[in-house]
DRENRO-80038 format. One line per field, with one value per atom (N, C-alpha, C, O): residue number from 1; atom name; x, y, z. Coordinates in steps of 0.2 Angstrom, whole numbers, plus 5000, padded with zeros to 4 digits. Layout:
REM DRENRO-80038
nr	(NUM;...);
atom	(CA;...);
X	(X;...);
Y	(Y;...);
Z	(Z;...);
***
This chain:
REM DRENRO-80038
nr	(1;1;1;1;2;2;2;2;3;3;3;3;4;4;4;4;5;5;5;5;6;6;6;6;7;7;7;7;8;8;8;8;9;9;9;9;10;10;10;10;11;11;11;11;12;12;12;12;13;13;13;13;14;14;14;14;15;15;15;15;16;16;16;16;17;17;17;17;18;18;18;18;19;19;19;19;20;20;20;20;21;21;21;21;22;22;22;22;23;23;23;23;24;24;24;24;25;25;25;25;26;26;26;26;27;27;27;27;28;28;28;28;29;29;29;29;30;30;30;30;31;31;31;31;32;32;32;32;33;33;33;33;34;34;34;34;35;35;35;35;36;36;36;36;37;37;37;37;38;38;38;38;39;39;39;39;40;40;40;40;41;41;41;41;42;42;42;42;43;43;43;43;44;44;44;44;45;45;45;45;46;46;46;46;47;47;47;47;48;48;48;48;49;49;49;49;50;50;50;50;51;51;51;51;52;52;52;52;53;53;53;53;54;54;54;54;55;55;55;55;56;56;56;56;57;57;57;57;58;58;58;58;59;59;59;59;60;60;60;60;61;61;61;61;62;62;62;62;63;63;63;63;64;64;64;64;65;65;65;65;66;66;66;66;67;67;67;67;68;68;68;68;69;69;69;69;70;70;70;70;71;71;71;71;72;72;72;72;73;73;73;73;74;74;74;74;75;75;75;75;76;76;76;76;77;77;77;77;78;78;78;78;79;79;79;79;80;80;80;80;81;81;81;81;82;82;82;82;83;83;83;83;84;84;84;84;85;85;85;85;86;86;86;86;87;87;87;87;88;88;88;88;89;89;89;89;90;90;90;90;91;91;91;91;92;92;92;92;93;93;93;93;94;94;94;94;95;95;95;95;96;96;96;96;97;97;97;97;98;98;98;98;99;99;99;99;100;100;100;100;101;101;101;101;102;102;102;102;103;103;103;103;104;104;104;104;105;105;105;105;106;106;106;106;107;107;107;107;108;108;108;108;109;109;109;109;110;110;110;110;111;111;111;111;112;112;112;112;113;113;113;113;114;114;114;114;115;115;115;115;116;116;116;116;117;117;117;117;118;118;118;118;119;119;119;119;120;120;120;120;121;121;121;121;122;122;122;122;123;123;123;123;124;124;124;124;125;125;125;125;126;126;126;126;127;127;127;127;128;128;128;128;129;129;129;129;130;130;130;130;131;131;131;131;132;132;132;132;133;133;133;133;134;134;134;134;135;135;135;135;136;136;136;136;137;137;137;137;138;138;138;138;139;139;139;139;140;140;140;140;141;141;141;141;142;142;142;142;143;143;143;143;144;144;144;144;145;145;145;145;146;146;146;146;147;147;147;147;148;148;148;148;149;149;149;149;150;150;150;150;151;151;151;151;152;152;152;152;153;153;153;153;154;154;154;154;155;155;155;155;156;156;156;156;157;157;157;157;158;158;158;158;159;159;159;159;160;160;160;160;161;161;161;161;162;162;162;162;163;163;163;163;164;164;164;164;165;165;165;165;166;166;166;166;167;167;167;167;168;168;168;168;169;169;169;169;170;170;170;170;171;171;171;171;172;172;172;172;173;173;173;173;174;174;174;174;175;175;175;175;176;176;176;176;177;177;177;177;178;178;178;178;179;179;179;179;180;180;180;180;181;181;181;181;182;182;182;182;183;183;183;183;184;184;184;184;185;185;185;185;186;186;186;186;187;187;187;187;188;188;188;188;189;189;189;189;190;190;190;190;191;191;191;191;192;192;192;192;193;193;193;193;194;194;194;194;195;195;195;195;196;196;196;196;197;197;197;197;198;198;198;198;199;199;199;199;200;200;200;200;201;201;201;201;202;202;202;202;203;203;203;203;204;204;204;204;205;205;205;205;206;206;206;206;207;207;207;207;208;208;208;208;209;209;209;209;210;210;210;210;211;211;211;211;212;212;212;212;213;213;213;213;214;214;214;214;215;215;215;215;216;216;216;216;217;217;217;217;218;218;218;218;219;219;219;219;220;220;220;220;221;221;221;221;222;222;222;222;223;223;223;223;224;224;224;224;225;225;225;225;226;226;226;226;227;227;227;227;228;228;228;228;229;229;229;229;230;230;230;230;231;231;231;231;232;232;232;232;233;233;233;233;234;234;234;234;235;235;235;235;236;236;236;236;237;237;237;237;238;238;238;238;239;239;239;239;240;240;240;240;241;241;241;241;242;242;242;242;243;243;243;243;244;244;244;244;245;245;245;245;246;246;246;246);
atom	(N;CA;C;O;N;CA;C;O;N;CA;C;O;N;CA;C;O;N;CA;C;O;N;CA;C;O;N;CA;C;O;N;CA;C;O;N;CA;C;O;N;CA;C;O;N;CA;C;O;N;CA;C;O;N;CA;C;O;N;CA;C;O;N;CA;C;O;N;CA;C;O;N;CA;C;O;N;CA;C;O;N;CA;C;O;N;CA;C;O;N;CA;C;O;N;CA;C;O;N;CA;C;O;N;CA;C;O;N;CA;C;O;N;CA;C;O;N;CA;C;O;N;CA;C;O;N;CA;C;O;N;CA;C;O;N;CA;C;O;N;CA;C;O;N;CA;C;O;N;CA;C;O;N;CA;C;O;N;CA;C;O;N;CA;C;O;N;CA;C;O;N;CA;C;O;N;CA;C;O;N;CA;C;O;N;CA;C;O;N;CA;C;O;N;CA;C;O;N;CA;C;O;N;CA;C;O;N;CA;C;O;N;CA;C;O;N;CA;C;O;N;CA;C;O;N;CA;C;O;N;CA;C;O;N;CA;C;O;N;CA;C;O;N;CA;C;O;N;CA;C;O;N;CA;C;O;N;CA;C;O;N;CA;C;O;N;CA;C;O;N;CA;C;O;N;CA;C;O;N;CA;C;O;N;CA;C;O;N;CA;C;O;N;CA;C;O;N;CA;C;O;N;CA;C;O;N;CA;C;O;N;CA;C;O;N;CA;C;O;N;CA;C;O;N;CA;C;O;N;CA;C;O;N;CA;C;O;N;CA;C;O;N;CA;C;O;N;CA;C;O;N;CA;C;O;N;CA;C;O;N;CA;C;O;N;CA;C;O;N;CA;C;O;N;CA;C;O;N;CA;C;O;N;CA;C;O;N;CA;C;O;N;CA;C;O;N;CA;C;O;N;CA;C;O;N;CA;C;O;N;CA;C;O;N;CA;C;O;N;CA;C;O;N;CA;C;O;N;CA;C;O;N;CA;C;O;N;CA;C;O;N;CA;C;O;N;CA;C;O;N;CA;C;O;N;CA;C;O;N;CA;C;O;N;CA;C;O;N;CA;C;O;N;CA;C;O;N;CA;C;O;N;CA;C;O;N;CA;C;O;N;CA;C;O;N;CA;C;O;N;CA;C;O;N;CA;C;O;N;CA;C;O;N;CA;C;O;N;CA;C;O;N;CA;C;O;N;CA;C;O;N;CA;C;O;N;CA;C;O;N;CA;C;O;N;CA;C;O;N;CA;C;O;N;CA;C;O;N;CA;C;O;N;CA;C;O;N;CA;C;O;N;CA;C;O;N;CA;C;O;N;CA;C;O;N;CA;C;O;N;CA;C;O;N;CA;C;O;N;CA;C;O;N;CA;C;O;N;CA;C;O;N;CA;C;O;N;CA;C;O;N;CA;C;O;N;CA;C;O;N;CA;C;O;N;CA;C;O;N;CA;C;O;N;CA;C;O;N;CA;C;O;N;CA;C;O;N;CA;C;O;N;CA;C;O;N;CA;C;O;N;CA;C;O;N;CA;C;O;N;CA;C;O;N;CA;C;O;N;CA;C;O;N;CA;C;O;N;CA;C;O;N;CA;C;O;N;CA;C;O;N;CA;C;O;N;CA;C;O;N;CA;C;O;N;CA;C;O;N;CA;C;O;N;CA;C;O;N;CA;C;O;N;CA;C;O;N;CA;C;O;N;CA;C;O;N;CA;C;O;N;CA;C;O;N;CA;C;O;N;CA;C;O;N;CA;C;O;N;CA;C;O;N;CA;C;O;N;CA;C;O;N;CA;C;O;N;CA;C;O;N;CA;C;O;N;CA;C;O;N;CA;C;O;N;CA;C;O;N;CA;C;O;N;CA;C;O;N;CA;C;O;N;CA;C;O;N;CA;C;O;N;CA;C;O;N;CA;C;O;N;CA;C;O;N;CA;C;O;N;CA;C;O;N;CA;C;O;N;CA;C;O;N;CA;C;O;N;CA;C;O;N;CA;C;O;N;CA;C;O;N;CA;C;O;N;CA;C;O;N;CA;C;O;N;CA;C;O;N;CA;C;O;N;CA;C;O;N;CA;C;O;N;CA;C;O;N;CA;C;O;N;CA;C;O;N;CA;C;O;N;CA;C;O;N;CA;C;O;N;CA;C;O;N;CA;C;O;N;CA;C;O;N;CA;C;O;N;CA;C;O;N;CA;C;O;N;CA;C;O;N;CA;C;O;N;CA;C;O;N;CA;C;O;N;CA;C;O;N;CA;C;O;N;CA;C;O;N;CA;C;O;N;CA;C;O;N;CA;C;O;N;CA;C;O;N;CA;C;O;N;CA;C;O;N;CA;C;O;N;CA;C;O;N;CA;C;O;N;CA;C;O;N;CA;C;O;N;CA;C;O;N;CA;C;O;N;CA;C;O;N;CA;C;O;N;CA;C;O;N;CA;C;O;N;CA;C;O;N;CA;C;O;N;CA;C;O;N;CA;C;O;N;CA;C;O);
X	(4957;4963;4969;4967;4975;4980;4981;4979;4983;4984;4989;4988;4994;4999;4996;4997;4992;4988;4983;4983;4980;4975;4979;4977;4985;4989;4992;4992;4993;4996;4990;4991;4984;4978;4977;4974;4979;4978;4984;4983;4988;4994;5000;5005;5001;5008;5013;5011;5019;5024;5026;5024;5030;5032;5036;5035;5041;5045;5041;5042;5036;5032;5028;5027;5025;5021;5026;5024;5032;5037;5038;5038;5039;5041;5035;5035;5029;5023;5021;5019;5022;5020;5025;5023;5031;5037;5035;5037;5033;5032;5026;5025;5021;5015;5017;5014;5021;5023;5028;5027;5032;5037;5036;5038;5031;5029;5034;5038;5035;5039;5046;5049;5049;5056;5060;5057;5066;5071;5071;5070;5074;5075;5080;5079;5085;5090;5087;5089;5083;5080;5076;5076;5072;5067;5071;5069;5077;5081;5084;5084;5086;5089;5083;5084;5077;5072;5069;5068;5069;5066;5071;5069;5077;5082;5083;5086;5080;5080;5085;5085;5089;5094;5091;5085;5095;5092;5090;5084;5093;5091;5084;5080;5083;5077;5071;5066;5073;5068;5066;5060;5070;5068;5063;5058;5065;5061;5054;5049;5054;5047;5043;5037;5046;5043;5040;5035;5044;5041;5035;5030;5035;5029;5023;5017;5024;5019;5016;5010;5020;5018;5014;5009;5015;5011;5004;5000;5004;4998;4994;4989;4997;4994;4994;4989;4999;4999;5004;5005;5009;5014;5015;5014;5017;5019;5026;5028;5028;5035;5035;5031;5040;5042;5049;5052;5051;5058;5059;5055;5064;5065;5073;5077;5075;5082;5084;5081;5089;5092;5090;5092;5085;5083;5076;5072;5075;5068;5065;5068;5059;5056;5049;5046;5048;5042;5037;5039;5031;5026;5020;5018;5017;5012;5005;5004;5001;4994;4990;4991;4984;4979;4977;4976;4977;4976;4970;4969;4965;4959;4960;4956;4966;4968;4968;4968;4969;4969;4962;4962;4957;4950;4950;4948;4953;4954;4958;4957;4964;4968;4965;4966;4961;4957;4952;4951;4948;4944;4947;4945;4953;4957;4959;4959;4961;4963;4957;4957;4951;4945;4943;4941;4944;4942;4947;4945;4953;4958;4957;4957;4954;4953;4947;4946;4942;4936;4938;4935;4943;4945;4949;4948;4953;4956;4951;4953;4946;4941;4938;4937;4937;4934;4939;4937;4946;4951;4952;4952;4951;4952;4947;4948;4940;4935;4936;4934;4938;4939;4945;4946;4950;4956;4955;4959;4950;4949;4948;4952;4945;4945;4952;4953;4956;4963;4967;4970;4966;4969;4967;4971;4961;4958;4961;4962;4962;4964;4971;4973;4975;4982;4982;4986;4977;4977;4975;4978;4970;4968;4973;4974;4977;4983;4988;4991;4989;4994;4991;4994;4984;4981;4984;4983;4987;4990;4997;4999;4999;5006;5006;5002;5009;5009;5012;5016;5008;5010;5013;5010;5019;5022;5023;5026;5021;5021;5025;5024;5030;5035;5034;5033;5034;5033;5038;5040;5039;5044;5041;5036;5043;5041;5034;5031;5032;5026;5020;5015;5021;5016;5015;5009;5020;5020;5016;5012;5018;5014;5007;5003;5005;4998;4995;4989;4998;4995;4993;4988;4998;4997;4991;4986;4991;4985;4978;4973;4979;4972;4970;4964;4975;4973;4970;4965;4972;4969;4962;4958;4960;4954;4949;4944;4952;4948;4946;4941;4951;4950;4946;4941;4947;4943;4936;4931;4935;4928;4924;4918;4927;4923;4922;4919;4926;4925;4919;4915;4917;4911;4911;4906;4917;4917;4919;4918;4922;4924;4929;4927;4934;4938;4945;4946;4950;4957;4961;4958;4966;4970;4977;4980;4980;4987;4991;4989;4997;5003;5005;5009;5003;5005;5012;5014;5015;5022;5022;5021;5023;5023;5029;5028;5034;5040;5038;5041;5033;5031;5025;5024;5021;5014;5015;5011;5019;5020;5021;5019;5025;5026;5020;5019;5016;5009;5004;5001;5004;5000;5002;4998;5009;5011;5009;5007;5009;5007;5000;4998;4996;4989;4985;4983;4985;4983;4976;4974;4971;4964;4963;4957;4968;4966;4961;4956;4962;4957;4950;4945;4949;4943;4940;4934;4944;4941;4939;4934;4943;4941;4934;4930;4934;4927;4921;4916;4923;4918;4915;4909;4920;4918;4916;4914;4915;4913;4917;4915;4924;4928;4931;4933;4931;4933;4940;4943;4944;4951;4952;4950;4956;4959;4967;4970;4969;4976;4980;4977;4986;4990;4996;5000;4996;5002;5008;5008;5013;5019;5024;5027;5024;5028;5025;5028;5019;5015;5008;5005;5004;4997;4992;4987;4995;4991;4985;4985;4981;4976;4969;4969;4964;4957;4954;4954;4950;4946;4940;4940;4935;4929;4930;4935;4926;4926;4933;4935;4937;4943;4943;4940;4947;4949;4957;4960;4959;4966;4969;4965;4974;4978;4985;4987;4989;4996;5000;4998;5005;5010;5016;5020;5018;5024;5030;5031;5034;5040;5045;5043;5052;5056;5056;5057;5055;5054;5049;5047;5047;5042;5045;5051;5040;5042;5045;5042;5050;5052;5048;5049;5043;5038;5031;5029;5027;5020;5017;5018;5013;5011;5003;5000;5000;4993;4991;4993;4986;4983;4976;4971;4975;4968;4966;4971;4960;4957;4962;4962;4965;4969;4976;4980;4978;4984;4987;4984;4994;4998;5002;5006;5002;5006;5011;5009;5017;5022;5025;5027;5025;5028;5034;5032;5039;5045;5048;5046;5054;5057;5064;5068;5067;5074;5078;5076;5085;5090;5089;5092;5085;5084;5077;5075;5075;5068;5062;5058;5062;5057;5054;5057;5047;5043;5045;5046;5046;5046;5041;5040;5038;5032;5031;5034;5028;5026;5020;5018;5016;5010;5011;5014;5009;5010;5002;4999;5001;4994;4994;4996;4992;4992;4988;4988;4983;4978;4981;4979;4985;4988;4992;4992;4996;5000;4995;4996;4990;4985;4982;4982;4980;4977;4982;4980;4988;4993;4994;4994;4995;4996;4990;4990;4984;4978;4977;4975;4979;4979;4984;4983;4990;4995;4992;4993;4989;4987;4981;4981;4977;4971;4974;4971;4979;4982;4985;4984;4989;4992;4986;4986;4981;4975;4972;4971;4971;4967;4972;4970;4979;4983;4984;4986;4983;4984;4978;4978);
Y	(4934;4934;4929;4924;4932;4927;4921;4922;4916;4910;4911;4908;4915;4916;4919;4918;4925;4928;4924;4924;4919;4915;4910;4909;4907;4903;4907;4904;4913;4917;4918;4918;4919;4920;4913;4914;4908;4901;4900;4896;4905;4905;4902;4901;4901;4898;4904;4909;4902;4907;4908;4903;4913;4913;4908;4905;4905;4899;4893;4889;4892;4886;4886;4881;4892;4893;4891;4888;4894;4893;4886;4883;4882;4875;4871;4867;4873;4869;4870;4865;4876;4877;4874;4871;4874;4871;4863;4860;4860;4853;4852;4846;4856;4855;4855;4851;4859;4860;4855;4853;4853;4848;4841;4836;4839;4832;4829;4833;4823;4820;4823;4822;4825;4828;4827;4825;4827;4826;4832;4838;4832;4839;4843;4849;4840;4843;4847;4853;4844;4847;4853;4858;4852;4857;4863;4869;4862;4867;4871;4877;4868;4871;4875;4881;4872;4875;4881;4887;4881;4887;4892;4897;4890;4894;4895;4899;4890;4889;4884;4878;4885;4880;4873;4873;4868;4861;4860;4857;4862;4861;4864;4861;4871;4874;4871;4870;4869;4865;4859;4857;4855;4849;4850;4847;4855;4857;4859;4858;4863;4865;4859;4859;4855;4849;4845;4842;4844;4841;4845;4841;4851;4855;4854;4853;4854;4853;4846;4845;4841;4834;4834;4830;4838;4838;4841;4839;4845;4848;4844;4846;4838;4833;4836;4834;4840;4843;4840;4840;4836;4833;4826;4824;4821;4814;4813;4816;4807;4805;4797;4794;4795;4788;4788;4792;4781;4780;4776;4772;4778;4775;4774;4778;4767;4765;4768;4767;4773;4775;4783;4786;4785;4792;4793;4788;4798;4800;4805;4811;4804;4809;4811;4808;4818;4821;4822;4824;4822;4823;4827;4826;4832;4836;4832;4828;4832;4829;4833;4839;4830;4834;4841;4841;4846;4853;4853;4858;4849;4849;4847;4849;4845;4844;4850;4850;4856;4862;4864;4867;4861;4862;4858;4861;4852;4849;4852;4853;4855;4859;4865;4866;4868;4874;4872;4875;4866;4864;4862;4864;4859;4858;4864;4864;4869;4875;4879;4881;4878;4881;4877;4880;4871;4867;4868;4869;4869;4871;4878;4879;4883;4890;4889;4893;4885;4885;4882;4884;4877;4875;4880;4881;4884;4889;4895;4897;4896;4901;4898;4902;4892;4889;4890;4892;4889;4890;4897;4899;4901;4908;4911;4915;4909;4911;4910;4914;4904;4902;4905;4906;4908;4911;4918;4922;4921;4929;4931;4936;4928;4931;4931;4936;4926;4927;4932;4936;4933;4938;4945;4950;4946;4952;4954;4960;4949;4950;4953;4957;4950;4952;4960;4964;4961;4968;4973;4978;4971;4975;4977;4982;4971;4972;4977;4981;4977;4982;4989;4993;4989;4996;5001;5007;4999;5003;5006;5010;5003;5005;5010;5009;5016;5021;5018;5014;5021;5019;5025;5030;5024;5030;5029;5023;5033;5032;5038;5044;5036;5041;5042;5037;5049;5050;5055;5059;5055;5059;5062;5059;5068;5071;5074;5074;5078;5081;5076;5077;5070;5065;5063;5061;5062;5060;5066;5064;5072;5077;5077;5079;5076;5076;5070;5070;5064;5058;5060;5059;5064;5066;5071;5070;5076;5081;5077;5079;5073;5069;5065;5064;5062;5059;5063;5061;5069;5074;5075;5075;5076;5077;5071;5072;5065;5059;5057;5055;5058;5056;5061;5059;5068;5073;5073;5074;5071;5071;5066;5067;5060;5055;5056;5052;5061;5063;5066;5069;5066;5069;5077;5080;5080;5088;5090;5096;5086;5088;5094;5099;5094;5100;5097;5092;5101;5099;5106;5111;5105;5111;5111;5105;5116;5117;5122;5128;5121;5126;5127;5123;5133;5134;5138;5142;5136;5138;5142;5138;5148;5152;5149;5149;5146;5144;5137;5135;5134;5127;5128;5123;5133;5133;5132;5129;5136;5136;5129;5127;5125;5118;5113;5109;5115;5111;5113;5109;5119;5121;5118;5116;5117;5113;5106;5103;5103;5096;5095;5090;5099;5099;5105;5108;5108;5115;5116;5121;5111;5112;5109;5108;5109;5107;5111;5108;5118;5122;5121;5121;5121;5120;5113;5113;5108;5101;5102;5099;5105;5106;5109;5107;5114;5118;5114;5114;5110;5106;5101;5099;5098;5093;5096;5092;5103;5106;5105;5103;5105;5103;5110;5114;5111;5117;5116;5111;5122;5122;5128;5133;5126;5132;5132;5127;5138;5138;5143;5149;5142;5146;5147;5143;5154;5155;5157;5162;5153;5154;5159;5157;5165;5170;5173;5177;5172;5175;5175;5172;5180;5181;5176;5174;5173;5168;5171;5177;5167;5170;5167;5162;5171;5170;5166;5167;5160;5156;5154;5154;5152;5149;5143;5139;5143;5138;5138;5132;5143;5143;5149;5154;5148;5153;5153;5148;5160;5161;5165;5170;5163;5167;5167;5163;5172;5173;5172;5175;5168;5168;5172;5170;5177;5181;5177;5174;5177;5174;5177;5181;5177;5181;5178;5182;5171;5168;5163;5160;5161;5156;5149;5148;5145;5138;5134;5135;5130;5125;5119;5115;5118;5112;5114;5118;5111;5112;5106;5100;5108;5102;5102;5107;5097;5096;5091;5085;5093;5089;5087;5092;5081;5079;5072;5069;5070;5065;5059;5055;5058;5052;5052;5047;5057;5058;5065;5070;5064;5071;5070;5065;5075;5075;5080;5086;5079;5085;5085;5079;5091;5091;5097;5102;5095;5100;5099;5095;5102;5102;5100;5102;5096;5093;5098;5103;5096;5100;5101;5106;5097;5097;5101;5101;5104;5108;5104;5106;5097;5093;5091;5091;5091;5089;5082;5077;5082;5076;5076;5081;5071;5071;5064;5059;5065;5059;5059;5065;5054;5053;5049;5043;5051;5047;5046;5050;5039;5037;5035;5029;5039;5038;5042;5049;5040;5044;5048;5054;5045;5049;5055;5061;5054;5059;5065;5071;5063;5067;5071;5078;5068;5072;5077;5083;5075;5079;5085;5091;5084;5090;5094;5100;5091;5095;5100;5106;5097;5101;5107;5113;5106;5111;5116;5122;5114;5119;5123;5129;5120;5123;5129;5134;5127;5131;5138;5143;5136;5142;5146;5152;5143;5146;5151;5157;5149;5153;5159;5164;5157;5163;5168;5174;5167;5172;5177;5182);
Z	(4878;4882;4880;4878;4880;4878;4883;4889;4880;4884;4890;4895;4889;4894;4900;4906;4898;4904;4908;4914;4904;4907;4912;4918;4910;4914;4920;4925;4919;4925;4930;4936;4927;4932;4936;4941;4933;4936;4942;4946;4942;4947;4945;4949;4938;4936;4935;4933;4936;4935;4928;4924;4926;4919;4917;4911;4921;4919;4919;4914;4923;4922;4916;4913;4914;4908;4902;4897;4902;4896;4895;4890;4901;4901;4898;4894;4901;4899;4892;4888;4889;4882;4878;4872;4880;4876;4875;4870;4881;4881;4877;4873;4877;4873;4865;4861;4864;4857;4854;4848;4858;4856;4857;4854;4861;4863;4868;4871;4869;4874;4873;4868;4879;4878;4885;4890;4884;4890;4893;4890;4899;4903;4899;4899;4896;4893;4887;4885;4883;4877;4879;4876;4884;4887;4889;4888;4892;4895;4889;4889;4884;4878;4874;4872;4874;4870;4874;4871;4880;4884;4887;4888;4886;4889;4896;4899;4900;4907;4909;4906;4914;4916;4918;4920;4917;4918;4925;4926;4930;4937;4938;4941;4936;4937;4932;4935;4926;4922;4925;4925;4928;4932;4938;4938;4942;4947;4945;4948;4939;4936;4934;4935;4931;4928;4934;4934;4940;4946;4948;4950;4948;4950;4946;4948;4939;4934;4935;4934;4937;4938;4944;4944;4949;4955;4954;4957;4949;4947;4941;4938;4940;4935;4928;4924;4926;4920;4916;4909;4919;4916;4918;4924;4914;4916;4913;4909;4915;4912;4911;4914;4907;4906;4904;4903;4905;4903;4897;4895;4893;4887;4886;4886;4886;4887;4894;4899;4894;4900;4901;4906;4897;4897;4900;4899;4903;4906;4901;4900;4899;4895;4898;4902;4897;4900;4895;4889;4896;4891;4894;4900;4891;4893;4893;4888;4898;4898;4894;4892;4892;4888;4892;4898;4888;4891;4895;4899;4894;4898;4905;4909;4907;4914;4917;4924;4914;4917;4921;4926;4918;4922;4928;4933;4928;4935;4940;4946;4937;4941;4944;4950;4940;4943;4948;4953;4947;4952;4958;4964;4958;4964;4968;4974;4964;4967;4971;4976;4968;4970;4977;4982;4977;4983;4988;4994;4987;4992;4995;5001;4990;4993;4997;5002;4996;5000;5007;5012;5007;5013;5017;5023;5013;5017;5019;5025;5016;5018;5025;5029;5025;5032;5037;5043;5036;5041;5043;5049;5038;5039;5043;5048;5042;5046;5053;5058;5055;5062;5065;5071;5061;5063;5064;5068;5061;5061;5069;5070;5073;5080;5083;5087;5082;5085;5082;5085;5075;5071;5074;5074;5075;5077;5084;5086;5089;5095;5095;5099;5090;5089;5086;5088;5082;5079;5084;5085;5089;5094;5099;5102;5100;5105;5102;5106;5096;5092;5092;5090;5093;5093;5097;5096;5103;5108;5106;5109;5101;5098;5093;5088;5094;5088;5082;5081;5076;5070;5066;5066;5064;5060;5053;5051;5049;5041;5039;5040;5034;5032;5024;5021;5022;5015;5012;5016;5006;5002;4996;4993;4994;4988;4988;4993;4983;4982;4983;4986;4980;4980;4987;4989;4991;4998;5002;5006;5001;5004;5003;5007;4997;4995;4998;5000;4999;5003;5010;5012;5013;5020;5020;5024;5016;5016;5014;5017;5010;5008;5014;5016;5018;5024;5029;5033;5030;5034;5033;5037;5026;5024;5025;5028;5023;5024;5031;5032;5035;5042;5046;5049;5044;5048;5045;5049;5039;5036;5040;5041;5042;5046;5053;5056;5056;5063;5065;5060;5071;5074;5073;5070;5074;5074;5067;5066;5063;5056;5057;5053;5061;5062;5064;5067;5061;5063;5065;5063;5067;5069;5066;5064;5065;5062;5064;5065;5065;5066;5059;5056;5056;5049;5049;5053;5043;5042;5035;5030;5035;5029;5024;5018;5027;5023;5019;5015;5022;5019;5015;5010;5016;5012;5005;5002;5002;4995;4992;4986;4996;4994;4994;4990;4999;5000;4994;4992;4992;4987;4980;4976;4979;4973;4974;4969;4980;4981;4980;4977;4982;4982;4981;4986;4975;4974;4976;4978;4976;4977;4984;4986;4989;4995;4999;5002;4999;5002;4999;5003;4993;4990;4992;4993;4992;4994;5002;5003;5006;5013;5014;5017;5010;5010;5008;5010;5002;4999;5004;5004;5008;5013;5019;5024;5020;5026;5032;5037;5031;5036;5039;5035;5045;5048;5050;5052;5051;5053;5057;5056;5063;5067;5065;5066;5063;5061;5065;5066;5068;5071;5066;5065;5064;5059;5063;5067;5063;5067;5063;5058;5065;5062;5056;5052;5055;5049;5051;5055;5048;5049;5046;5048;5040;5037;5032;5032;5029;5025;5027;5030;5026;5028;5023;5017;5025;5020;5024;5030;5020;5023;5027;5026;5033;5038;5041;5043;5042;5045;5050;5049;5055;5060;5061;5061;5061;5061;5067;5068;5069;5074;5073;5069;5075;5073;5080;5085;5079;5085;5083;5078;5086;5085;5086;5091;5080;5080;5075;5071;5077;5072;5065;5060;5065;5058;5058;5063;5052;5051;5054;5053;5056;5058;5052;5046;5053;5047;5046;5042;5050;5050;5050;5054;5046;5046;5050;5048;5055;5060;5059;5061;5058;5057;5063;5063;5067;5072;5070;5070;5069;5067;5070;5073;5070;5074;5075;5070;5081;5082;5079;5079;5075;5072;5072;5074;5071;5070;5064;5064;5060;5054;5054;5056;5051;5051;5044;5041;5041;5034;5034;5037;5032;5031;5024;5020;5023;5017;5018;5023;5013;5014;5010;5008;5010;5007;5000;4997;4997;4989;4988;4982;4993;4992;4990;4987;4993;4992;4999;5004;4999;5005;5008;5004;5014;5018;5023;5026;5024;5029;5033;5031;5038;5042;5046;5047;5047;5050;5056;5055;5062;5068;5070;5072;5070;5072;5079;5081;5084;5091;5095;5095;5098;5101;5107;5108;5111;5116;5114;5116;5108;5105;5103;5103;5099;5097;5102;5101;5108;5113;5116;5118;5117;5120;5115;5118;5109;5104;5104;5103;5104;5104;5110;5110;5116;5122;5122;5124;5119;5118;5113;5114;5108;5103;5106;5105;5110;5113;5118;5119;5122;5127;5123;5125;5118;5114;5111;5110;5108;5105;5110;5108;5116;5121;5123;5125;5123;5125;5120;5122;5114;5109;5108;5104);
***
């Protein structure tokens, strides 16, 4: 592995690495000389040298009226790494004690809806993948959808194997085709809602979430997922009422 990559893994920035390597190569140098060699302005160079000194990688001395910096033996990097490990172990202990408080904040936020917005075909695929992943883990392994014939072709472009993946995962679906009859597939039930034209939005109702996919003026999918149990239950009740009425 390259030296630069190793130093990056130790947590040093590109500018810190550049100054450190320049100092190793040139020997004792003034801030001005290092700035010229590295191409980094003097103010930033001085701040970096202070940081490297705090990490015990650089020391300095005065000669006449000038201040010179010199790199410590590179073996000091081992000590620096050990110091970082010790700090991380200390942080681990603090984090363990802080987890209960953080969880209480997380649980308090659990009552607030979470809305995620996506664009393009990759975004639509992300939403459809979430439908499969979430539903697969649910007890009933079933979701419901208000299907739009005007949107379906874009979904097939975004995730051509969606139906095959759904069937492979043994996920059932109830679909209401708004303005169209839809197509029959394994593990699916279909009903049609008479309408003069197809819905401009594809609505998916699945455990704890509701997703909506439509098309923008550029004919690209736009989608969002709302994670909220109350909204999910409300939309599920509406779907069930319409399903029974058809």
